[in-house]
C-alpha positions in Angstrom: -39.7 -122.6 31.0 -37.8 -122.0 34.4 -39.3 -122.6 37.6 -38.4 -121.3 40.6 -39.5 -123.2 44.4 -39.2 -121.3 47.5 -39.6 -124.0 50.5 -39.2 -124.1 54.4 -38.1 -127.1 55.1 -34.7 -129.0 53.1 -36.7 -132.5 53.0 -38.8 -130.5 50.9 -36.3 -128.5 48.4 -34.8 -131.9 47.8 -38.1 -133.2 46.9 -38.3 -130.3 44.1 -34.9 -130.9 43.4 -35.4 -134.2 42.9 -38.4 -133.5 40.5 -36.8 -130.8 38.8 -34.0 -132.9 37.2 -36.4 -135.5 36.3 -38.1 -133.0 34.4 -35.9 -131.2 32.4 -33.2 -132.0 29.9 -30.2 -134.5 30.7 -27.9 -131.5 30.0 -29.8 -128.2 31.7 -29.9 -131.0 34.8 -26.4 -129.8 36.0 -27.7 -126.3 36.3 -30.5 -126.9 39.0 -29.6 -126.4 42.4 -30.6 -125.6 45.8 -29.3 -122.2 47.6 -30.2 -121.0 51.5 -32.2 -118.0 51.8 -32.4 -116.5 55.0 -35.9 -115.7 56.2 -37.0 -112.7 56.0 -40.2 -111.5 58.2 -42.0 -112.5 60.8 -43.8 -115.5 60.5 -48.1 -115.7 60.9 -47.6 -119.5 63.0 -44.0 -120.9 63.9 -44.9 -124.8 62.9 -42.8 -127.1 64.2 -41.3 -128.4 60.8 -40.3 -124.4 59.8 -36.5 -123.7 60.3 -35.4 -119.8 60.4 -34.2 -120.9 57.0 -35.5 -120.8 53.6 -34.6 -122.7 50.8 -35.1 -121.9 47.0 -34.6 -124.5 44.0 -34.4 -123.9 40.5 -32.5 -123.1 37.7 -28.6 -120.8 38.0 -29.8 -118.3 35.8 -33.6 -117.8 37.3 -32.9 -118.2 41.0 -29.3 -115.8 40.7 -31.7 -113.1 38.6 -34.8 -113.0 40.5 -33.1 -113.5 44.1 -30.7 -111.0 45.2 -29.5 -112.1 48.7 -28.6 -115.6 48.4 -26.7 -117.8 50.6 -24.9 -120.7 50.1 -25.7 -123.0 47.3 -26.1 -127.2 48.9 -26.7 -129.0 45.8 
């Protein structure tokens, strides 16, 4: 099962990254990463913990095939 998670802060993205690495097989752990995703659209509410950049956490193959406009890879 490939999991793909979109979050709005880097701290939450790092927590998902840690959780996904713990759940996957040791060989597949190298394929999990965090990417920047430029925010698209208008927010309904501007919360203090949100930023203009969203983050995507998941397997390399699932992220690259499902999301065409990825930013740089963080982890």
